[in-house]
C-alpha positions, -999 to 999 in steps of 0.1 A, spaced: -128 457 -204 -106 440 -232 -96 462 -262 -93 499 -254 -76 509 -287 -64 496 -321 -40 515 -344 -31 506 -380 0 525 -390 11 519 -426 41 540 -423 55 520 -395 40 488 -409 23 480 -376 -10 470 -362 -13 477 -325 -38 465 -300 -41 478 -264 -63 458 -240 -69 461 -202 -78 433 -179 -90 431 -142 -63 408 -133 -26 408 -123 2 409 -148 12 374 -136 -23 361 -143 -25 376 -178 9 362 -185 -3 327 -177 -28 329 -206 1 330 -229 23 306 -211 -1 277 -208 -11 261 -240 -45 249 -226 -54 285 -217 -39 299 -249 -63 275 -268 -93 292 -251 -86 325 -267 -60 325 -296 -80 329 -327 -114 344 -334 -144 331 -315 -156 312 -345 -121 297 -352 -109 280 -319 -72 271 -317 -56 238 -308 -19 238 -299 -1 206 -308 32 220 -293 41 251 -273 76 253 -261 75 286 -242 113 294 -241 135 317 -263 140 298 -295 110 275 -287 85 266 -314 47 265 -312 25 247 -338 -12 252 -338 -43 250 -360 -75 269 -359 -108 251 -369 -134 271 -388 -172 267 -386 -173 243 -415 -145 222 -401 -118 239 -423 -83 241 -407 -58 270 -408 -23 260 -396 1 284 -378 34 285 -360 53 306 -337 91 310 -329 96 327 -295 124 353 -299 125 370 -265 109 365 -231 112 389 -201 86 373 -178 61 386 -170 66 419 -188 75 412 -224 71 385 -250 84 385 -286 76 360 -313 73 355 -350 39 342 -361 32 327 -394 10 304 -415 20 268 -420 15 244 -450 -4 211 -448 28 196 -433 25 219 -403 58 237 -411 62 274 -421 47 283 -454 74 302 -472 48 319 -495 34 338 -465 58 361 -447 58 359 -409 46 387 -386 68 399 -358 49 403 -325 59 422 -294 35 419 -264 42 441 -233 24 440 -199 22 468 -174 1 477 -145 -20 508 -151 -47 521 -125 -47 486 -109 -54 467 -141 -31 449 -165 -25 467 -198 -14 445 -226 -1 460 -257 4 439 -287 23 454 -317 25 434 -348 51 444 -375 47 435 -411 73 433 -440 54 457 -463 23 477 -467 10 449 -490 16 423 -463 -3 445 -437 -32 449 -460 -32 412 -470 -34 400 -433 -59 427 -422 -81 417 -452 -81 381 -438 -97 395 -407 -68 399 -383 -82 430 -367 -116 416 -360 -101 383 -349 -77 401 -324 -106 421 -310 -126 389 -304 -96 370 -290 -91 398 -264 -127 395 -253 -121 358 -249 -91 366 -226 -115 388 -205 -139 359 -202 -111 334 -193 -99 357 -166 -133 364 -152 -141 326 -151 -108 319 -133 -115 344 -106 -148 328 -96 
């Protein structure tokens, strides 16, 4: 089923995605925990991700890059700020410079992902919080909303493939 709703709230400085999957909470949690599964869905379909590191613990760092259709690379990072497995994950997400380290010119996004069972499915709610309306508009203009919708469809496909 994937994305069931998207909400952009400029007063709260948030962009929220709600998706539902025909899989258990534990199985959906695995697509975040395992870097090889994460690579199969993080980023838009035309910009696949490669995780060079993924230390999935509080305080852990992840470094990744997405490769565009023409071979261009967009580098990113995460810092895990909270984990309550398998119900809640919080992390800061940002862009990296050419050295792979956080780019101070681009403010990070604070992400909170929650997982719950609803009508026998796993509902995953992802709330991203921005530092300003300008930051929210900048990142959405870069295609974040469309990219997340595509990524959620890729989770759906990953989960379906694993169940067969």
